[in-house]
C-alpha angles and dihedrals in degrees: 000000000000120000135182087265092063089062094060128090118265096005109166135202101268096057090045093050093050091048092050091048091049090051089050102044105026123074095225129185089219135031091214116105113175097178142018096210118206103166143350143192132182106331095338127099119196121205128215091269092053095255114147125217130181108245119228095170106061085212087298094315096319106112098050092152090049132266116306096354107199094232093051092046094050093045090055093046092052096047092045091062092049109038121333095175140026132184108269094227090059123058138232132193095260097062102057090035094060091040092054090047093051091046089055090054089055094051095264134281097086128117126197128241101203123226139156101229139024098250093053092050091046087056093045089054089050092051091051093048092049091049093045094049099030087229136115109202121104128196115210135158130258116261092013116136121209103163145303101267116106097254093045091048091053092045090051119070105228103134095209093061094055126087088018116086092005127014122243117262143191095264100066122065131163136216117210118269113251099257095170093181089066101029096118107168094341121116106205092196094056094045091050091052092050093050095045092050092050119111128288089050111226131250092217145358112224124199147141116242087228116021099231108179098049092056112292094295123176136170131228123261090269088060094056096038089053091053093048093048094046092048093050092047094056097033097248121152119237114229114193115201105213093167092118101021103045134103103039101317097123100039097275131062092263125017096230090063089079094051135074095251133093121204132219093203128021119199117210137180139121104055095034089088102021088244092286092115129011109257137157140158149186109225109201136179109268095247088067096058093091089068091062095088140128128003121343100055105073120105117192093207099031111134100340117187088258091054094046090052090054090046095051090048091049095049089049091056092047089053100038095047097040090232098163090056091043092053088057093049096046091044093057088046090052092047090058091046091052097041091090090069093056093044102043110018115079097206095055109084102176148003112209117189133178107165108303091340100100133166131193109196120205122202139182120246089269092057099250121126117276120248123278089243089058094050091046091050088054090051090049092050092050092050090050086056092051101264123114114206127149131215137231111226098199095067099014088245127160107224117220109191111146127171110285088236096056110137111255096234091049093049091049090050092052091048090052088055090049092050094047094046095048094044089050098053111121105179117060113179 
């Protein structure tokens, strides 16, 4: 059996064997396996054969403070010997402590609905919005991904996820994602406003501040102002999904804090606990707490003592090492380093950068996105050269999202490899 691993340079038997076993025994959504990971530290992933690669994924924006940060590891070790789990209907010191800390990051006046993964917390936010407004409709955005559970899939706008596990219905509608490169005469803000104000009026508008999965796409100020004004006019709540953009990734603690929009609910996950323990939450304005009542809101593994210990240690590192500001500085440096591709390489259409959330979009001569095969080939070539970066298939964009703690010299070295590899591509499909 051949796997993606076998197409890389110097792949050895152990990595191959693990990949084959995974394909045999694990129900996977994809047959593609780029790495068999055995260890990690900082910004380095180590495969089962001991081969090191520079990580430009952070586990899809999970390990913002770096892989296996010593402070996070030590906090988890200590908590594991004391109390790893507590009944969710009881309490423990870690849970209100993290909740208060997150509320302060948001300016105060927020309470946390505790969960263990992003999909669960997106759905919890939608339930609160529906109960608060006594409405059912939700406005999302095309190609936006908010999770793999049924409600999150419907609220998101990925077409291939609709009419499969659950049919589309009249309660979910989607505005076009702000693909500014192909905007033409379209005004995404005006279109979003029109869709939000349609009948039936929505309970909520759900969006990411920066649409990560489709290729690091963001609108202009008019786009976000239009959403805020339309939501206010029709009484819809604004739910901001910060699962991929939160905790310093874009240069501020949360991505929306750089935009002209104020959320009623902020959904967090991924980097909140550095991936050490599953953890997620819906942070809501305090006046919405009364709608969290009865069955349907309890999460057995939501904010366990172990998860809260990982979260507090993670937040300590972000603050102490100034990682949000560092993301902004390194991101600007990367943008300058990558600008040669946009200026001098015909098949690079755009460089999009928000802190250390960066996208390099590749196109064919006619300006349309390159094929998935081309962007996957690029990813394989980079991995063969010791750089791990993953693609977005929607806009044929290479995503560059390293740990915020990545050493500057190491990051610049990886970027040089990215530039050389993309500039040297000779077959664009």
